[in-house]
FITOR-470598 format. One record per atom (N, C-alpha, C): residue number from 1; residue in one letter; chain; atom name; x, y, z. Coordinates in steps of 0.05 Angstrom, whole numbers. Layout:
NUM, a, A, CA, X, Y, Z
...
This chain:
1, m, A, N, 229, 2902, 422
1, m, A, CA, 225, 2876, 433
1, m, A, C, 202, 2861, 421
2, a, A, N, 185, 2874, 407
2, a, A, CA, 162, 2860, 395
2, a, A, C, 170, 2839, 375
3, h, A, N, 193, 2842, 362
3, h, A, CA, 201, 2822, 342
3, h, A, C, 206, 2795, 354
4, y, A, N, 213, 2793, 380
4, y, A, CA, 217, 2767, 392
4, y, A, C, 191, 2752, 395
5, s, A, N, 170, 2766, 402
5, s, A, CA, 144, 2752, 405
5, s, A, C, 133, 2743, 378
6, i, A, N, 139, 2758, 358
6, i, A, CA, 130, 2750, 331
6, i, A, C, 145, 2725, 322
7, a, A, N, 172, 2725, 326
7, a, A, CA, 188, 2702, 318
7, a, A, C, 180, 2678, 335
8, g, A, N, 174, 2682, 360
8, g, A, CA, 166, 2659, 378
8, g, A, C, 141, 2646, 368
9, s, A, N, 122, 2661, 358
9, s, A, CA, 97, 2649, 349
9, s, A, C, 101, 2631, 324
10, f, A, N, 123, 2635, 310
10, f, A, CA, 128, 2619, 286
10, f, A, C, 145, 2595, 291
11, i, A, N, 162, 2595, 312
11, i, A, CA, 180, 2572, 317
11, i, A, C, 169, 2553, 338
12, y, A, N, 151, 2561, 355
12, y, A, CA, 140, 2544, 376
12, y, A, C, 114, 2531, 365
13, y, A, N, 117, 2510, 349
13, y, A, CA, 93, 2498, 336
13, y, A, C, 92, 2468, 340
14, q, A, N, 110, 2456, 356
14, q, A, CA, 110, 2427, 359
14, q, A, C, 106, 2419, 389
15, p, A, N, 84, 2425, 401
15, p, A, CA, 81, 2418, 430
15, p, A, C, 81, 2388, 433
16, p, A, N, 88, 2377, 456
16, p, A, CA, 98, 2391, 479
16, p, A, C, 128, 2393, 481
17, r, A, N, 143, 2382, 461
17, r, A, CA, 172, 2381, 463
17, r, A, C, 186, 2406, 452
18, f, A, N, 177, 2417, 430
18, f, A, CA, 189, 2441, 418
18, f, A, C, 218, 2438, 411
19, y, A, N, 226, 2415, 400
19, y, A, CA, 254, 2411, 393
19, y, A, C, 265, 2432, 374
20, t, A, N, 250, 2437, 353
20, t, A, CA, 259, 2457, 333
20, t, A, C, 263, 2484, 345
21, s, A, N, 243, 2493, 360
21, s, A, CA, 245, 2520, 371
21, s, A, C, 267, 2522, 392
22, h, A, N, 270, 2502, 409
22, h, A, CA, 292, 2503, 429
22, h, A, C, 319, 2502, 415
23, g, A, N, 321, 2487, 394
23, g, A, CA, 346, 2486, 379
23, g, A, C, 353, 2513, 366
24, i, A, N, 333, 2527, 356
24, i, A, CA, 337, 2553, 345
24, i, A, C, 345, 2573, 367
25, a, A, N, 332, 2571, 390
25, a, A, CA, 339, 2589, 412
25, a, A, C, 367, 2584, 421
26, m, A, N, 375, 2559, 423
26, m, A, CA, 403, 2553, 432
26, m, A, C, 423, 2562, 411
27, g, A, N, 416, 2560, 386
27, g, A, CA, 433, 2570, 365
27, g, A, C, 437, 2600, 366
28, c, A, N, 415, 2614, 373
28, c, A, CA, 416, 2643, 375
28, c, A, C, 433, 2651, 399
29, l, A, N, 434, 2635, 419
29, l, A, CA, 451, 2641, 442
29, l, A, C, 480, 2642, 434
30, g, A, N, 487, 2626, 414
30, g, A, CA, 514, 2626, 405
30, g, A, C, 522, 2651, 390
31, t, A, N, 504, 2668, 384
31, t, A, CA, 510, 2692, 369
31, t, A, C, 511, 2716, 387
32, v, A, N, 514, 2711, 413
32, v, A, CA, 516, 2733, 433
32, v, A, C, 539, 2751, 425
33, y, A, N, 535, 2777, 425
33, y, A, CA, 556, 2795, 417
33, y, A, C, 576, 2800, 439
34, v, A, N, 600, 2793, 434
34, v, A, CA, 623, 2801, 451
34, v, A, C, 643, 2812, 431
35, p, A, N, 655, 2835, 437
35, p, A, CA, 674, 2847, 418
35, p, A, C, 695, 2827, 409
36, a, A, N, 702, 2829, 384
36, a, A, CA, 719, 2809, 371
36, a, A, C, 748, 2815, 374
37, c, A, N, 756, 2829, 394
37, c, A, CA, 785, 2833, 399
37, c, A, C, 798, 2807, 405
38, h, A, N, 823, 2804, 398
38, h, A, CA, 837, 2779, 401
38, h, A, C, 837, 2769, 430
39, h, A, N, 841, 2786, 450
39, h, A, CA, 842, 2777, 477
39, h, A, C, 815, 2771, 489
40, e, A, N, 793, 2778, 475
40, e, A, CA, 767, 2773, 486
40, e, A, C, 753, 2748, 473
41, y, A, N, 768, 2734, 456
41, y, A, CA, 758, 2710, 444
41, y, A, C, 750, 2689, 465
42, r, A, N, 767, 2686, 485
42, r, A, CA, 761, 2667, 507
42, r, A, C, 735, 2674, 521
43, l, A, N, 731, 2700, 526
43, l, A, CA, 706, 2708, 539
43, l, A, C, 682, 2701, 523
44, r, A, N, 683, 2705, 497
44, r, A, CA, 661, 2698, 479
44, r, A, C, 655, 2668, 481
45, t, A, N, 676, 2652, 481
45, t, A, CA, 673, 2623, 483
45, t, A, C, 659, 2616, 509
46, y, A, N, 667, 2628, 531
46, y, A, CA, 654, 2622, 557
46, y, A, C, 625, 2631, 557
47, v, A, N, 619, 2653, 545
47, v, A, CA, 591, 2663, 544
47, v, A, C, 574, 2643, 528
48, v, A, N, 583, 2634, 505
48, v, A, CA, 568, 2616, 489
48, v, A, C, 565, 2589, 503
49, l, A, N, 586, 2578, 514
49, l, A, CA, 584, 2552, 527
49, l, A, C, 567, 2554, 552
50, g, A, N, 569, 2576, 567
50, g, A, CA, 552, 2580, 591
50, g, A, C, 523, 2581, 583
51, s, A, N, 516, 2595, 562
51, s, A, CA, 488, 2598, 553
51, s, A, C, 477, 2571, 545
52, i, A, N, 493, 2555, 530
52, i, A, CA, 483, 2529, 522
52, i, A, C, 480, 2510, 546
53, l, A, N, 499, 2511, 564
53, l, A, CA, 498, 2495, 588
53, l, A, C, 473, 2501, 605
54, c, A, N, 467, 2527, 608
54, c, A, CA, 444, 2535, 623
54, c, A, C, 418, 2526, 609
55, s, A, N, 417, 2528, 583
55, s, A, CA, 393, 2519, 568
55, s, A, C, 389, 2489, 572
56, c, A, N, 410, 2474, 570
56, c, A, CA, 407, 2445, 574
56, c, A, C, 399, 2438, 603
57, l, A, N, 410, 2452, 622
57, l, A, CA, 402, 2448, 650
57, l, A, C, 372, 2455, 654
58, l, A, N, 363, 2476, 643
58, l, A, CA, 335, 2483, 645
58, l, A, C, 316, 2463, 632
59, m, A, N, 324, 2453, 609
59, m, A, CA, 308, 2433, 595
59, m, A, C, 306, 2407, 612
60, w, A, N, 328, 2399, 625
60, w, A, CA, 328, 2376, 642
60, w, A, C, 311, 2381, 667
61, t, A, N, 313, 2405, 678
61, t, A, CA, 297, 2411, 702
61, t, A, C, 267, 2411, 696
62, y, A, N, 259, 2423, 674
62, y, A, CA, 231, 2423, 666
62, y, A, C, 220, 2395, 660
63, k, A, N, 237, 2379, 648
63, k, A, CA, 229, 2351, 643
63, k, A, C, 224, 2336, 669
64, r, A, N, 241, 2340, 689
64, r, A, CA, 238, 2327, 715
64, r, A, C, 213, 2337, 729
65, i, A, N, 209, 2364, 729
65, i, A, CA, 185, 2375, 742
65, i, A, C, 159, 2364, 729
66, n, A, N, 159, 2363, 702
66, n, A, CA, 135, 2353, 688
66, n, A, C, 130, 2323, 695
67, k, A, N, 151, 2308, 698
67, k, A, CA, 148, 2280, 705
67, k, A, C, 136, 2277, 733
68, e, A, N, 146, 2294, 752
68, e, A, CA, 134, 2294, 779
68, e, A, C, 105, 2301, 778
69, k, A, N, 97, 2321, 762
69, k, A, CA, 69, 2329, 760
69, k, A, C, 52, 2306, 748
70, e, A, N, 63, 2292, 728
70, e, A, CA, 48, 2270, 716
70, e, A, C, 44, 2248, 737
71, e, A, N, 64, 2242, 753
71, e, A, CA, 62, 2222, 774
71, e, A, C, 41, 2230, 794
72, q, A, N, 41, 2256, 802
72, q, A, CA, 21, 2266, 821
72, q, A, C, -7, 2263, 810
73, c, A, N, -11, 2270, 784
73, c, A, CA, -37, 2267, 772
73, c, A, C, -46, 2238, 772
74, a, A, N, -29, 2220, 765
74, a, A, CA, -36, 2192, 765
74, a, A, C, -42, 2182, 793
75, r, A, N, -27, 2190, 812
75, r, A, CA, -30, 2181, 840
75, r, A, C, -56, 2192, 852
76, e, A, N, -63, 2217, 846
76, e, A, CA, -86, 2230, 858
76, e, A, C, -111, 2230, 840
77, g, A, N, -109, 2218, 817
77, g, A, CA, -132, 2217, 798
77, g, A, C, -140, 2244, 787
78, i, A, N, -121, 2261, 782
78, i, A, CA, -126, 2288, 771
78, i, A, C, -125, 2286, 741
79, d, A, N, -146, 2295, 728
79, d, A, CA, -146, 2296, 698
79, d, A, C, -157, 2323, 689
80, e, A, N, -159, 2326, 663
80, e, A, CA, -167, 2351, 651
80, e, A, C, -195, 2360, 660
81, s, A, N, -212, 2341, 669
81, s, A, CA, -239, 2349, 677
81, s, A, C, -238, 2365, 703
82, k, A, N, -216, 2365, 718
82, k, A, CA, -214, 2380, 743
82, k, A, C, -197, 2405, 739
83, e, A, N, -194, 2414, 715
83, e, A, CA, -178, 2437, 708
83, e, A, C, -187, 2462, 723
84, d, A, N, -213, 2466, 726
84, d, A, CA, -224, 2490, 740
84, d, A, C, -215, 2491, 769
85, l, A, N, -212, 2469, 782
85, l, A, CA, -203, 2468, 810
85, l, A, C, -175, 2479, 814
86, y, A, N, -158, 2476, 793
86, y, A, CA, -130, 2483, 796
86, y, A, C, -122, 2508, 780
87, r, A, N, -142, 2521, 768
87, r, A, CA, -137, 2544, 751
87, r, A, C, -122, 2567, 766
88, d, A, N, -129, 2572, 791
88, d, A, CA, -116, 2594, 806
88, d, A, C, -87, 2588, 814
89, l, A, N, -78, 2563, 811
89, l, A, CA, -51, 2556, 819
89, l, A, C, -31, 2564, 797
90, a, A, N, -41, 2570, 773
90, a, A, CA, -24, 2578, 750
90, a, A, C, -3, 2556, 745
91, d, A, N, 23, 2562, 745
91, d, A, CA, 43, 2542, 738
91, d, A, C, 48, 2522, 761
92, k, A, N, 37, 2527, 784
92, k, A, CA, 40, 2507, 806
92, k, A, C, 19, 2485, 804
93, s, A, N, 0, 2488, 786
93, s, A, CA, -21, 2468, 781
93, s, A, C, -8, 2442, 771
94, p, A, N, -18, 2419, 781
94, p, A, CA, -8, 2394, 771
94, p, A, C, -14, 2389, 742
95, l, A, N, -33, 2404, 731
95, l, A, CA, -40, 2401, 703
95, l, A, C, -24, 2419, 684
96, f, A, N, -8, 2438, 696
96, f, A, CA, 8, 2456, 679
96, f, A, C, 33, 2442, 670
97, r, A, N, 37, 2442, 644
97, r, A, CA, 62, 2430, 632
97, r, A, C, 76, 2451, 616
């Protein structure tokens, strides 16, 4: 499993959007192994399409959550100088993106 973390450190280099790395990850989802028997071709298609659909849904969800956090920060005057106050909240912090 260590090879995934090594690969991740090389493809996640364009914060905050990570278009290249997400594109590579979605492309890899299309290579999911399903036996190539003739009657299992449909299953492979469903697996690939389902993986891509789930990836798109997650990207949309994270974009929506980050927008809500940005609005909360603007509304409540939260900026990077208050990072220490929210450190214990981890990903629930309004500053976490």
